[in-house]
N, C-alpha and C positions, 0 to 999 in steps of 0.2 A: 587429468580428470575430464570427463565429458560434460556436456551441457546439463544433462539431467542430474548428475552428481553435484555439479556446482550449484544448480538450482536448489536441490535438496539441502545442501550445506547452508546456503544463504537463508533459506526458510527456517531451518532448524535453529540457527542462532537467534533469529527474530522471535520464533515461537517460544524458545526458552525464556527470553525476556518477558514475553506476554504472559506466560503461565506463572512466572515468579511475581509479576505485578498483580496478577489475578489473586494469587495467594496473599499478597500484602494488602491489596485494596478491595478485594472482592470484585464484583461486576458493577462497580459504581458507574461505569460507562453506559449502563442500561438507561439512564435518564437522558442521555444525549439524543437530540433530534438530528436528522440528516444534515441540516445546515451547520450545526455545531461541530459535527465530525468533519465536514468539508473544511470548516474554518481551522480546525486543528491541523489537518493535512496541509492547508494553505500556509499556515505559520511555519511549518517545518520546511516546506518547499521554498518559501520565500527566504528563509534563513540560508538554505543551501545556495540559492541564487546570489544572495548578498556575499556569502563567503567565496563563491566562485569569482565574483567581480572584485571584491576588496582584498582577498587573500589573507585577511587578518581576522582571527576569532578572539572575542573578549570573554567568552564563557567556554566551559569545558567540553560541551557536546560536539562531537566530530561530525563531519558530513556522513560518515558511515552510520553513526547512531541515529542521525536524522532520517536517513533512508529506511532504517529498520523501523523507526517510529511511523513513517509514512505507510510502510507495508502493514504494520499492525493496526493502524487506524483505518485503513481500507478494509481490513478483515472485520473490524468492529462495524464499519458501515454496512457491510454485507450481512453480518449477523443481525443488525438492527432492522434491515429491510425485511429479513425473513421472520422476525418475531414481532408480535403485536405489542404495543406499548402497555397494554393492560395485563400481559403475561407476567409470570414470575420475574421479579427484579433481580433477585440474587440467585445466581447459578453456581453449582458446584464446579470445582476445577476440572474433574473428568468430563463433565458435560461440555464445558467451554472448550476443552481440548478436542473433543469429537467434532464440535461445530467448526473449530479452526481448521482441523484436518480436512473436513469436507469442502470447505471453501478453497483451501490450497490445492486440493485434488482437482477441482474445476479450473482453477487458474493455471495449474501445471499443464493440464490437457489443452487448454487454450493456447498456451505457449508452444507446446509440441506441434499443434496444428498450424499455427502461424509460422513457426520455424520451417515447417515443410514448404509452405507457400512462399515465404520471403527469404529463405536461405540464410537465416541468422544474420540478417542485415544489421540488427542491433549491436553486433560486435564491432561494427565500424562507426557507430555513432558516438558523439561526445557526451560527457556527463551533463554538460549544459543542455543538450537536447532532451535528455531524460527529464531534467528538471522542468524545462519549458513545456514539455508534453504533459507532465503531471499537472502543472498549473493550468494548462489549456483544458484538461479533463475536468478539473475542479470548476472552471468557469462554465463548462457545459452542464455540469450537475446543477450549478446555481441557476442557470437558465431554465433547465427542466423543472426545477422546483418553482420558479416564478411562473411557469406554465402549468402549475398544479399537477406536475408529474407526467404530463402528456407530451408525446412527441408525434410528429406527423410521419416521418420516415426514418428517424434516427434511432440509434440504440438508446436504451434506458439508463437509469442511474447505475444499475448493477453492472452493466458492461463497462462503464467508465471506471468503476471501482476495480474490476478485474484487470483492466489495462494498467491502472495505477500500481496494483500489486506487481504486475510483471515488469513494469519500468523500474520499480524500486529493486526488484530482484536482479535485473540486468545491471543496474548501477552497482549493486553489492558484488556481483560476480566480477565486474570490470575492476573494482577497487581491489578485490581479492587477488586478481591477476597482476596488480601493480600498474595497470594501464590508465587508471583514473585516480584523482586526488582522494585522500582519506578525509 
């Protein structure tokens, strides 16, 4: 499988979970503010880091499922940035799917462009690095929020969410190849 096929497979598995949860719960995530989404991703990344360090899990969710959750929450974060809080709270599943696909299309294009420039360096990175980079991106978003959403020369919240999506996908690809822990 090539990188694009692996990327699409990792996203498909995450998207399937997302759409099933949307069917079960609706779009209850529409009430979440950016900081709440960041905190949800933080909890998942922090758990992965703890599992990487302790090697023992006491609950059933795997590292794989946590990376899928990170990917999906980053998509939610981008959806929320694009929608106003006073817009419709409950979205139909086909609408959510279109929004999801649009965000993933942008993330995938970003990955393709960065792979061109960086030569797929992510394939030589450790799972620990993906986790740490996700945590770093979350801290950046928190700092941007404390700056009332303003940056002087840095990328905004959206760029950090897109990077988080791609780091999560990279981790899922590496797990799928058997090169990183599940």
